[in-house]
N, CA, C and O atoms as a GROMACS GRO file, in nm:
protein
  488
    1MET      N    1  -3.006  -7.565  -6.268
    1MET     CA    2  -3.151  -7.550  -6.256
    1MET      C    3  -3.216  -7.674  -6.317
    1MET      O    4  -3.180  -7.717  -6.427
    2ASP      N    5  -3.311  -7.731  -6.246
    2ASP     CA    6  -3.374  -7.849  -6.301
    2ASP      C    7  -3.479  -7.812  -6.406
    2ASP      O    8  -3.510  -7.695  -6.427
    3LYS      N    9  -3.531  -7.914  -6.471
    3LYS     CA   10  -3.618  -7.894  -6.587
    3LYS      C   11  -3.747  -7.817  -6.553
    3LYS      O   12  -3.788  -7.728  -6.629
    4ASN      N   13  -3.810  -7.850  -6.440
    4ASN     CA   14  -3.934  -7.783  -6.403
    4ASN      C   15  -3.912  -7.636  -6.368
    4ASN      O   16  -3.993  -7.551  -6.405
    5LYS      N   17  -3.804  -7.607  -6.298
    5LYS     CA   18  -3.776  -7.467  -6.265
    5LYS      C   19  -3.749  -7.387  -6.390
    5LYS      O   20  -3.791  -7.272  -6.401
    6ALA      N   21  -3.680  -7.445  -6.485
    6ALA     CA   22  -3.652  -7.377  -6.612
    6ALA      C   23  -3.781  -7.351  -6.688
    6ALA      O   24  -3.799  -7.244  -6.747
    7LYS      N   25  -3.871  -7.448  -6.687
    7LYS     CA   26  -3.998  -7.434  -6.758
    7LYS      C   27  -4.082  -7.321  -6.697
    7LYS      O   28  -4.136  -7.237  -6.769
    8TRP      N   29  -4.091  -7.319  -6.564
    8TRP     CA   30  -4.171  -7.217  -6.497
    8TRP      C   31  -4.107  -7.079  -6.509
    8TRP      O   32  -4.176  -6.978  -6.516
    9SER      N   33  -3.975  -7.075  -6.510
    9SER     CA   34  -3.905  -6.949  -6.528
    9SER      C   35  -3.932  -6.891  -6.667
    9SER      O   36  -3.956  -6.771  -6.682
   10ALA      N   37  -3.928  -6.976  -6.769
   10ALA     CA   38  -3.955  -6.931  -6.906
   10ALA      C   39  -4.100  -6.885  -6.919
   10ALA      O   40  -4.127  -6.785  -6.985
   11LEU      N   41  -4.193  -6.956  -6.856
   11LEU     CA   42  -4.334  -6.917  -6.862
   11LEU      C   43  -4.355  -6.783  -6.792
   11LEU      O   44  -4.431  -6.699  -6.841
   12SER      N   45  -4.289  -6.762  -6.680
   12SER     CA   46  -4.300  -6.636  -6.608
   12SER      C   47  -4.247  -6.520  -6.692
   12SER      O   48  -4.306  -6.412  -6.693
   13THR      N   49  -4.136  -6.542  -6.761
   13THR     CA   50  -4.079  -6.439  -6.846
   13THR      C   51  -4.175  -6.403  -6.959
   13THR      O   52  -4.194  -6.286  -6.990
   14LYS      N   53  -4.235  -6.505  -7.021
   14LYS     CA   54  -4.332  -6.481  -7.129
   14LYS      C   55  -4.453  -6.402  -7.078
   14LYS      O   56  -4.500  -6.310  -7.144
   15LYS      N   57  -4.502  -6.440  -6.958
   15LYS     CA   58  -4.618  -6.370  -6.900
   15LYS      C   59  -4.587  -6.222  -6.879
   15LYS      O   60  -4.670  -6.136  -6.910
   16GLU      N   61  -4.469  -6.193  -6.827
   16GLU     CA   62  -4.431  -6.053  -6.804
   16GLU      C   63  -4.422  -5.976  -6.936
   16GLU      O   64  -4.465  -5.861  -6.944
   17ARG      N   65  -4.366  -6.039  -7.037
   17ARG     CA   66  -4.353  -5.974  -7.167
   17ARG      C   67  -4.490  -5.946  -7.230
   17ARG      O   68  -4.510  -5.839  -7.289
   18ILE      N   69  -4.582  -6.039  -7.217
   18ILE     CA   70  -4.717  -6.020  -7.271
   18ILE      C   71  -4.791  -5.912  -7.195
   18ILE      O   72  -4.860  -5.830  -7.255
   19ARG      N   73  -4.778  -5.912  -7.062
   19ARG     CA   74  -4.853  -5.817  -6.980
   19ARG      C   75  -4.808  -5.673  -6.998
   19ARG      O   76  -4.880  -5.581  -6.958
   20LYS      N   77  -4.690  -5.650  -7.058
   20LYS     CA   78  -4.648  -5.514  -7.088
   20LYS      C   79  -4.740  -5.451  -7.192
   20LYS      O   80  -4.761  -5.330  -7.190
   21ASN      N   81  -4.793  -5.532  -7.281
   21ASN     CA   82  -4.874  -5.482  -7.391
   21ASN      C   83  -5.024  -5.506  -7.375
   21ASN      O   84  -5.104  -5.435  -7.436
   22VAL      N   85  -5.062  -5.602  -7.295
   22VAL     CA   86  -5.203  -5.638  -7.280
   22VAL      C   87  -5.254  -5.584  -7.148
   22VAL      O   88  -5.209  -5.626  -7.041
   23GLU      N   89  -5.348  -5.490  -7.155
   23GLU     CA   90  -5.406  -5.434  -7.033
   23GLU      C   91  -5.556  -5.417  -7.053
   23GLU      O   92  -5.600  -5.373  -7.159
   24GLY      N   93  -5.632  -5.451  -6.952
   24GLY     CA   94  -5.776  -5.439  -6.959
   24GLY      C   95  -5.823  -5.305  -6.907
   24GLY      O   96  -5.775  -5.256  -6.805
   25THR      N   97  -5.916  -5.245  -6.979
   25THR     CA   98  -5.976  -5.118  -6.938
   25THR      C   99  -6.124  -5.140  -6.912
   25THR      O  100  -6.174  -5.251  -6.927
   26ALA      N  101  -6.193  -5.033  -6.874
   26ALA     CA  102  -6.336  -5.046  -6.850
   26ALA      C  103  -6.411  -5.074  -6.981
   26ALA      O  104  -6.509  -5.149  -6.981
   27GLN      N  105  -6.366  -5.014  -7.091
   27GLN     CA  106  -6.431  -5.036  -7.220
   27GLN      C  107  -6.394  -5.172  -7.281
   27GLN      O  108  -6.477  -5.234  -7.348
   28ARG      N  109  -6.273  -5.216  -7.257
   28ARG     CA  110  -6.225  -5.342  -7.314
   28ARG      C  111  -6.143  -5.417  -7.208
   28ARG      O  112  -6.020  -5.409  -7.208
   29PRO      N  113  -6.210  -5.490  -7.118
   29PRO     CA  114  -6.138  -5.562  -7.013
   29PRO      C  115  -6.057  -5.680  -7.068
   29PRO      O  116  -6.071  -5.719  -7.183
   30ARG      N  117  -5.973  -5.733  -6.982
   30ARG     CA  118  -5.882  -5.842  -7.020
   30ARG      C  119  -5.944  -5.976  -6.985
   30ARG      O  120  -5.988  -5.998  -6.872
   31LEU      N  121  -5.947  -6.067  -7.083
   31LEU     CA  122  -5.990  -6.204  -7.060
   31LEU      C  123  -5.865  -6.287  -7.034
   31LEU      O  124  -5.791  -6.319  -7.127
   32SER      N  125  -5.842  -6.320  -6.908
   32SER     CA  126  -5.724  -6.396  -6.868
   32SER      C  127  -5.762  -6.542  -6.853
   32SER      O  128  -5.858  -6.576  -6.784
   33VAL      N  129  -5.684  -6.629  -6.919
   33VAL     CA  130  -5.711  -6.772  -6.914
   33VAL      C  131  -5.592  -6.842  -6.850
   33VAL      O  132  -5.478  -6.823  -6.892
   34TYR      N  133  -5.620  -6.923  -6.748
   34TYR     CA  134  -5.518  -7.004  -6.683
   34TYR      C  135  -5.561  -7.148  -6.691
   34TYR      O  136  -5.678  -7.181  -6.667
   35ARG      N  137  -5.467  -7.234  -6.724
   35ARG     CA  138  -5.499  -7.376  -6.725
   35ARG      C  139  -5.399  -7.451  -6.640
   35ARG      O  140  -5.279  -7.423  -6.641
   36SER      N  141  -5.450  -7.547  -6.566
   36SER     CA  142  -5.365  -7.637  -6.490
   36SER      C  143  -5.377  -7.774  -6.554
   36SER      O  144  -5.439  -7.788  -6.660
   37GLU      N  145  -5.321  -7.875  -6.492
   37GLU     CA  146  -5.331  -8.009  -6.548
   37GLU      C  147  -5.476  -8.056  -6.556
   37GLU      O  148  -5.515  -8.121  -6.654
   38GLN      N  149  -5.556  -8.024  -6.456
   38GLN     CA  150  -5.692  -8.077  -6.449
   38GLN      C  151  -5.800  -7.975  -6.480
   38GLN      O  152  -5.908  -8.013  -6.525
   39HIS      N  153  -5.775  -7.847  -6.457
   39HIS     CA  154  -5.881  -7.748  -6.465
   39HIS      C  155  -5.842  -7.633  -6.557
   39HIS      O  156  -5.725  -7.616  -6.592
   40ILE      N  157  -5.942  -7.554  -6.594
   40ILE     CA  158  -5.919  -7.433  -6.673
   40ILE      C  159  -6.003  -7.321  -6.611
   40ILE      O  160  -6.117  -7.342  -6.569
   41TYR      N  161  -5.944  -7.204  -6.607
   41TYR     CA  162  -6.005  -7.090  -6.540
   41TYR      C  163  -6.008  -6.972  -6.638
   41TYR      O  164  -5.912  -6.951  -6.712
   42GLY      N  165  -6.117  -6.897  -6.638
   42GLY     CA  166  -6.126  -6.776  -6.719
   42GLY      C  167  -6.179  -6.661  -6.635
   42GLY      O  168  -6.277  -6.677  -6.562
   43GLN      N  169  -6.114  -6.546  -6.646
   43GLN     CA  170  -6.158  -6.427  -6.573
   43GLN      C  171  -6.160  -6.309  -6.667
   43GLN      O  172  -6.075  -6.298  -6.756
   44ILE      N  173  -6.256  -6.222  -6.649
   44ILE     CA  174  -6.259  -6.095  -6.721
   44ILE      C  175  -6.228  -5.988  -6.618
   44ILE      O  176  -6.301  -5.971  -6.520
   45ILE      N  177  -6.118  -5.914  -6.642
   45ILE     CA  178  -6.061  -5.825  -6.542
   45ILE      C  179  -6.049  -5.684  -6.595
   45ILE      O  180  -6.004  -5.662  -6.708
   46ASP      N  181  -6.089  -5.587  -6.514
   46ASP     CA  182  -6.063  -5.446  -6.541
   46ASP      C  183  -5.937  -5.409  -6.464
   46ASP      O  184  -5.940  -5.394  -6.342
   47ASP      N  185  -5.825  -5.396  -6.535
   47ASP     CA  186  -5.696  -5.372  -6.469
   47ASP      C  187  -5.684  -5.232  -6.413
   47ASP      O  188  -5.608  -5.211  -6.318
   48ILE      N  189  -5.755  -5.136  -6.467
   48ILE     CA  190  -5.747  -4.999  -6.417
   48ILE      C  191  -5.802  -4.993  -6.274
   48ILE      O  192  -5.738  -4.935  -6.186
   49LYS      N  193  -5.918  -5.053  -6.251
   49LYS     CA  194  -5.977  -5.055  -6.117
   49LYS      C  195  -5.925  -5.171  -6.033
   49LYS      O  196  -5.934  -5.167  -5.910
   50GLY      N  197  -5.872  -5.272  -6.098
   50GLY     CA  198  -5.826  -5.389  -6.024
   50GLY      C  199  -5.938  -5.480  -5.981
   50GLY      O  200  -5.930  -5.542  -5.875
   51HIS      N  201  -6.045  -5.489  -6.062
   51HIS     CA  202  -6.162  -5.569  -6.028
   51HIS      C  203  -6.180  -5.683  -6.127
   51HIS      O  204  -6.158  -5.666  -6.247
   52THR      N  205  -6.220  -5.797  -6.076
   52THR     CA  206  -6.262  -5.908  -6.160
   52THR      C  207  -6.411  -5.893  -6.185
   52THR      O  208  -6.490  -5.893  -6.091
   53LEU      N  209  -6.449  -5.880  -6.312
   53LEU     CA  210  -6.589  -5.859  -6.346
   53LEU      C  211  -6.665  -5.991  -6.353
   53LEU      O  212  -6.777  -6.002  -6.302
   54VAL      N  213  -6.603  -6.091  -6.416
   54VAL     CA  214  -6.668  -6.222  -6.433
   54VAL      C  215  -6.560  -6.328  -6.420
   54VAL      O  216  -6.448  -6.310  -6.468
   55ALA      N  217  -6.592  -6.438  -6.354
   55ALA     CA  218  -6.498  -6.550  -6.342
   55ALA      C  219  -6.573  -6.682  -6.351
   55ALA      O  220  -6.677  -6.700  -6.288
   56VAL      N  221  -6.520  -6.773  -6.432
   56VAL     CA  222  -6.578  -6.907  -6.447
   56VAL      C  223  -6.463  -7.005  -6.458
   56VAL      O  224  -6.360  -6.975  -6.518
   57SER      N  225  -6.481  -7.123  -6.399
   57SER     CA  226  -6.380  -7.228  -6.412
   57SER      C  227  -6.449  -7.364  -6.408
   57SER      O  228  -6.570  -7.373  -6.387
   58THR      N  229  -6.371  -7.467  -6.428
   58THR     CA  230  -6.428  -7.602  -6.422
   58THR      C  231  -6.462  -7.643  -6.279
   58THR      O  232  -6.525  -7.746  -6.258
   59ILE      N  233  -6.421  -7.563  -6.181
   59ILE     CA  234  -6.458  -7.595  -6.043
   59ILE      C  235  -6.566  -7.502  -5.990
   59ILE      O  236  -6.603  -7.510  -5.872
   60SER      N  237  -6.619  -7.413  -6.076
   60SER     CA  238  -6.732  -7.329  -6.036
   60SER      C  239  -6.854  -7.417  -6.012
   60SER      O  240  -6.872  -7.519  -6.077
   61ALA      N  241  -6.935  -7.376  -5.919
   61ALA     CA  242  -7.050  -7.458  -5.881
   61ALA      C  243  -7.146  -7.482  -5.997
   61ALA      O  244  -7.199  -7.592  -6.012
   62ASP      N  245  -7.170  -7.380  -6.081
   62ASP     CA  246  -7.266  -7.396  -6.190
   62ASP      C  247  -7.210  -7.474  -6.308
   62ASP      O  248  -7.287  -7.523  -6.390
   63VAL      N  249  -7.079  -7.487  -6.318
   63VAL     CA  250  -7.017  -7.556  -6.432
   63VAL      C  251  -6.968  -7.695  -6.395
   63VAL      O  252  -6.958  -7.783  -6.481
   64ARG      N  253  -6.937  -7.716  -6.269
   64ARG     CA  254  -6.876  -7.842  -6.224
   64ARG      C  255  -6.956  -7.965  -6.266
   64ARG      O  256  -6.899  -8.064  -6.311
   65ALA      N  257  -7.088  -7.960  -6.250
   65ALA     CA  258  -7.171  -8.075  -6.285
   65ALA      C  259  -7.173  -8.100  -6.436
   65ALA      O  260  -7.185  -8.214  -6.479
   66LEU      N  261  -7.162  -7.994  -6.514
   66LEU     CA  262  -7.166  -8.008  -6.659
   66LEU      C  263  -7.039  -8.070  -6.716
   66LEU      O  264  -7.044  -8.143  -6.815
   67VAL      N  265  -6.925  -8.043  -6.653
   67VAL     CA  266  -6.797  -8.089  -6.707
   67VAL      C  267  -6.744  -8.214  -6.638
   67VAL      O  268  -6.632  -8.258  -6.665
   68LYS      N  269  -6.822  -8.271  -6.552
   68LYS     CA  270  -6.777  -8.383  -6.470
   68LYS      C  271  -6.723  -8.499  -6.554
   68LYS      O  272  -6.616  -8.553  -6.523
   69ASP      N  273  -6.792  -8.538  -6.659
   69ASP     CA  274  -6.754  -8.654  -6.738
   69ASP      C  275  -6.700  -8.618  -6.876
   69ASP      O  276  -6.690  -8.704  -6.964
   70LEU      N  277  -6.665  -8.491  -6.897
   70LEU     CA  278  -6.618  -8.448  -7.028
   70LEU      C  279  -6.466  -8.454  -7.038
   70LEU      O  280  -6.396  -8.452  -6.938
   71LYS      N  281  -6.419  -8.461  -7.161
   71LYS     CA  282  -6.275  -8.453  -7.186
   71LYS      C  283  -6.232  -8.307  -7.170
   71LYS      O  284  -6.316  -8.218  -7.175
   72PRO      N  285  -6.103  -8.282  -7.150
   72PRO     CA  286  -6.056  -8.146  -7.120
   72PRO      C  287  -6.093  -8.040  -7.224
   72PRO      O  288  -6.127  -7.928  -7.187
   73ILE      N  289  -6.087  -8.072  -7.352
   73ILE     CA  290  -6.119  -7.973  -7.455
   73ILE      C  291  -6.268  -7.942  -7.452
   73ILE      O  292  -6.308  -7.827  -7.469
   74GLU      N  293  -6.350  -8.043  -7.432
   74GLU     CA  294  -6.495  -8.021  -7.423
   74GLU      C  295  -6.529  -7.939  -7.298
   74GLU      O  296  -6.618  -7.854  -7.302
   75ALA      N  297  -6.459  -7.964  -7.189
   75ALA     CA  298  -6.481  -7.886  -7.066
   75ALA      C  299  -6.441  -7.740  -7.088
   75ALA      O  300  -6.508  -7.650  -7.037
   76ALA      N  301  -6.334  -7.717  -7.162
   76ALA     CA  302  -6.292  -7.580  -7.192
   76ALA      C  303  -6.397  -7.508  -7.275
   76ALA      O  304  -6.419  -7.388  -7.257
   77LYS      N  305  -6.462  -7.579  -7.365
   77LYS     CA  306  -6.570  -7.518  -7.444
   77LYS      C  307  -6.687  -7.477  -7.355
   77LYS      O  308  -6.744  -7.369  -7.372
   78VAL      N  309  -6.722  -7.561  -7.260
   78VAL     CA  310  -6.831  -7.529  -7.167
   78VAL      C  311  -6.795  -7.406  -7.083
   78VAL      O  312  -6.880  -7.320  -7.061
   79VAL      N  313  -6.671  -7.399  -7.037
   79VAL     CA  314  -6.627  -7.284  -6.958
   79VAL      C  315  -6.630  -7.157  -7.043
   79VAL      O  316  -6.672  -7.052  -6.994
   80GLY      N  317  -6.586  -7.164  -7.168
   80GLY     CA  318  -6.589  -7.049  -7.257
   80GLY      C  319  -6.729  -6.999  -7.282
   80GLY      O  320  -6.753  -6.878  -7.283
   81GLU      N  321  -6.822  -7.090  -7.303
   81GLU     CA  322  -6.962  -7.051  -7.326
   81GLU      C  323  -7.020  -6.986  -7.201
   81GLU      O  324  -7.086  -6.883  -7.210
   82ALA      N  325  -6.996  -7.047  -7.085
   82ALA     CA  326  -7.050  -6.992  -6.960
   82ALA      C  327  -6.989  -6.854  -6.931
   82ALA      O  328  -7.059  -6.765  -6.883
   83LEU      N  329  -6.862  -6.838  -6.959
   83LEU     CA  330  -6.794  -6.710  -6.938
   83LEU      C  331  -6.854  -6.603  -7.028
   83LEU      O  332  -6.880  -6.491  -6.984
   84ALA      N  333  -6.877  -6.637  -7.154
   84ALA     CA  334  -6.934  -6.539  -7.248
   84ALA      C  335  -7.076  -6.501  -7.209
   84ALA      O  336  -7.113  -6.384  -7.218
   85VAL      N  337  -7.155  -6.597  -7.166
   85VAL     CA  338  -7.294  -6.568  -7.127
   85VAL      C  339  -7.295  -6.473  -7.006
   85VAL      O  340  -7.372  -6.377  -7.004
   86LYS      N  341  -7.209  -6.501  -6.907
   86LYS     CA  342  -7.203  -6.414  -6.790
   86LYS      C  343  -7.150  -6.276  -6.826
   86LYS      O  344  -7.196  -6.175  -6.772
   87ALA      N  345  -7.054  -6.270  -6.916
   87ALA     CA  346  -6.995  -6.142  -6.955
   87ALA      C  347  -7.097  -6.056  -7.029
   87ALA      O  348  -7.109  -5.937  -7.001
   88VAL      N  349  -7.170  -6.115  -7.121
   88VAL     CA  350  -7.272  -6.039  -7.195
   88VAL      C  351  -7.381  -5.991  -7.100
   88VAL      O  352  -7.432  -5.880  -7.114
   89ALA      N  353  -7.417  -6.074  -7.003
   89ALA     CA  354  -7.515  -6.033  -6.902
   89ALA      C  355  -7.463  -5.918  -6.817
   89ALA      O  356  -7.541  -5.835  -6.770
   90ALA      N  357  -7.331  -5.912  -6.797
   90ALA     CA  358  -7.271  -5.804  -6.718
   90ALA      C  359  -7.242  -5.680  -6.804
   90ALA      O  360  -7.194  -5.580  -6.752
   91GLY      N  361  -7.272  -5.688  -6.934
   91GLY     CA  362  -7.254  -5.572  -7.021
   91GLY      C  363  -7.118  -5.565  -7.089
   91GLY      O  364  -7.081  -5.460  -7.142
   92VAL      N  365  -7.044  -5.674  -7.089
   92VAL     CA  366  -6.912  -5.677  -7.153
   92VAL      C  367  -6.924  -5.756  -7.283
   92VAL      O  368  -6.964  -5.872  -7.282
   93THR      N  369  -6.888  -5.692  -7.395
   93THR     CA  370  -6.891  -5.762  -7.523
   93THR      C  371  -6.755  -5.766  -7.591
   93THR      O  372  -6.729  -5.856  -7.671
   94LYS      N  373  -6.668  -5.669  -7.561
   94LYS     CA  374  -6.535  -5.665  -7.622
   94LYS      C  375  -6.430  -5.685  -7.514
   94LYS      O  376  -6.434  -5.620  -7.409
   95VAL      N  377  -6.336  -5.775  -7.540
   95VAL     CA  378  -6.230  -5.803  -7.444
   95VAL      C  379  -6.095  -5.812  -7.515
   95VAL      O  380  -6.089  -5.821  -7.638
   96VAL      N  381  -5.989  -5.809  -7.436
   96VAL     CA  382  -5.853  -5.834  -7.484
   96VAL      C  383  -5.814  -5.971  -7.431
   96VAL      O  384  -5.830  -5.998  -7.313
   97PHE      N  385  -5.762  -6.057  -7.518
   97PHE     CA  386  -5.732  -6.195  -7.478
   97PHE      C  387  -5.591  -6.204  -7.422
   97PHE      O  388  -5.494  -6.163  -7.486
   98ASP      N  389  -5.579  -6.260  -7.301
   98ASP     CA  390  -5.451  -6.281  -7.235
   98ASP      C  391  -5.435  -6.431  -7.215
   98ASP      O  392  -5.505  -6.491  -7.133
   99ARG      N  393  -5.343  -6.491  -7.289
   99ARG     CA  394  -5.326  -6.636  -7.282
   99ARG      C  395  -5.228  -6.678  -7.174
   99ARG      O  396  -5.198  -6.797  -7.159
  100ASN      N  397  -5.177  -6.582  -7.097
  100ASN     CA  398  -5.092  -6.609  -6.981
  100ASN      C  399  -4.964  -6.685  -7.017
  100ASN      O  400  -4.920  -6.771  -6.941
  101GLY      N  401  -4.904  -6.653  -7.131
  101GLY     CA  402  -4.778  -6.714  -7.169
  101GLY      C  403  -4.789  -6.850  -7.234
  101GLY      O  404  -4.688  -6.905  -7.278
  102ARG      N  405  -4.907  -6.905  -7.241
  102ARG     CA  406  -4.926  -7.037  -7.302
  102ARG      C  407  -4.946  -7.023  -7.452
  102ARG      O  408  -4.984  -6.916  -7.501
  103GLN      N  409  -4.921  -7.132  -7.526
  103GLN     CA  410  -4.944  -7.130  -7.670
  103GLN      C  411  -5.094  -7.133  -7.696
  103GLN      O  412  -5.171  -7.195  -7.623
  104TYR      N  413  -5.134  -7.064  -7.805
  104TYR     CA  414  -5.274  -7.062  -7.842
  104TYR      C  415  -5.304  -7.190  -7.918
  104TYR      O  416  -5.261  -7.208  -8.032
  105GLY      N  417  -5.377  -7.278  -7.855
  105GLY     CA  418  -5.412  -7.406  -7.915
  105GLY      C  419  -5.472  -7.494  -7.809
  105GLY      O  420  -5.463  -7.463  -7.691
  106GLY      N  421  -5.531  -7.603  -7.850
  106GLY     CA  422  -5.587  -7.698  -7.755
  106GLY      C  423  -5.698  -7.639  -7.671
  106GLY      O  424  -5.796  -7.586  -7.724
  107ARG      N  425  -5.683  -7.647  -7.540
  107ARG     CA  426  -5.787  -7.600  -7.448
  107ARG      C  427  -5.806  -7.450  -7.453
  107ARG      O  428  -5.918  -7.402  -7.442
  108LEU      N  429  -5.697  -7.374  -7.469
  108LEU     CA  430  -5.710  -7.228  -7.478
  108LEU      C  431  -5.789  -7.188  -7.601
  108LEU      O  432  -5.875  -7.101  -7.594
  109GLN      N  433  -5.759  -7.251  -7.712
  109GLN     CA  434  -5.830  -7.220  -7.836
  109GLN      C  435  -5.977  -7.262  -7.826
  109GLN      O  436  -6.064  -7.190  -7.874
  110ALA      N  437  -6.005  -7.374  -7.764
  110ALA     CA  438  -6.143  -7.420  -7.748
  110ALA      C  439  -6.222  -7.321  -7.664
  110ALA      O  440  -6.336  -7.289  -7.698
  111LEU      N  441  -6.164  -7.274  -7.555
  111LEU     CA  442  -6.230  -7.176  -7.470
  111LEU      C  443  -6.255  -7.046  -7.547
  111LEU      O  444  -6.364  -6.990  -7.540
  112ALA      N  445  -6.155  -6.999  -7.620
  112ALA     CA  446  -6.167  -6.874  -7.695
  112ALA      C  447  -6.273  -6.885  -7.805
  112ALA      O  448  -6.354  -6.794  -7.822
  113ASP      N  449  -6.273  -6.995  -7.878
  113ASP     CA  450  -6.371  -7.012  -7.986
  113ASP      C  451  -6.513  -7.020  -7.932
  113ASP      O  452  -6.606  -6.966  -7.992
  114ALA      N  453  -6.530  -7.089  -7.820
  114ALA     CA  454  -6.664  -7.099  -7.759
  114ALA      C  455  -6.711  -6.963  -7.710
  114ALA      O  456  -6.829  -6.931  -7.722
  115ALA      N  457  -6.620  -6.884  -7.654
  115ALA     CA  458  -6.657  -6.750  -7.607
  115ALA      C  459  -6.694  -6.659  -7.723
  115ALA      O  460  -6.788  -6.580  -7.714
  116ARG      N  461  -6.620  -6.671  -7.832
  116ARG     CA  462  -6.652  -6.591  -7.952
  116ARG      C  463  -6.790  -6.631  -8.007
  116ARG      O  464  -6.868  -6.545  -8.050
  117ALA      N  465  -6.819  -6.759  -8.006
  117ALA     CA  466  -6.946  -6.808  -8.060
  117ALA      C  467  -7.065  -6.756  -7.978
  117ALA      O  468  -7.174  -6.740  -8.031
  118LYS      N  469  -7.044  -6.730  -7.849
  118LYS     CA  470  -7.152  -6.683  -7.762
  118LYS      C  471  -7.159  -6.530  -7.750
  118LYS      O  472  -7.239  -6.478  -7.673
  119GLY      N  473  -7.075  -6.457  -7.827
  119GLY     CA  474  -7.093  -6.312  -7.831
  119GLY      C  475  -6.978  -6.226  -7.787
  119GLY      O  476  -6.987  -6.104  -7.800
  120LEU      N  477  -6.869  -6.282  -7.737
  120LEU     CA  478  -6.754  -6.199  -7.701
  120LEU      C  479  -6.672  -6.167  -7.825
  120LEU      O  480  -6.656  -6.252  -7.913
  121GLN      N  481  -6.620  -6.046  -7.832
  121GLN     CA  482  -6.538  -6.005  -7.946
  121GLN      C  483  -6.397  -5.979  -7.898
  121GLN      O  484  -6.375  -5.900  -7.807
  122PHE      N  485  -6.300  -6.047  -7.960
  122PHE     CA  486  -6.158  -6.024  -7.935
  122PHE      C  487  -6.076  -6.078  -8.048
  122PHE      O  488  -5.954  -6.069  -8.046
   0.00000   0.00000   0.00000
């Protein structure tokens, strides 16, 4: 198995292990964060109904212009703030954080801290 396949296999295993314990409900939906090389995505999901309540990313129309010239960590902060503002407007204040198998740090931590600063509790 080559290096990339091994890396993705390990990440998939971690995601499955985390998802056994982390589930979003109507009272406390799941904040799922995915990051790629260039972009970061955040969704608030009610797993019981299977609905995405709020979604924001660096490619969203309302955020794209704001993050155009920013560094990745600064862009993650903008996405976290926008996600929290939309979530509070939708009536969601408490969430469960799902880091999708990634380590908590860098862009994930920046997004989480910005969301907490704007009113989300997790």
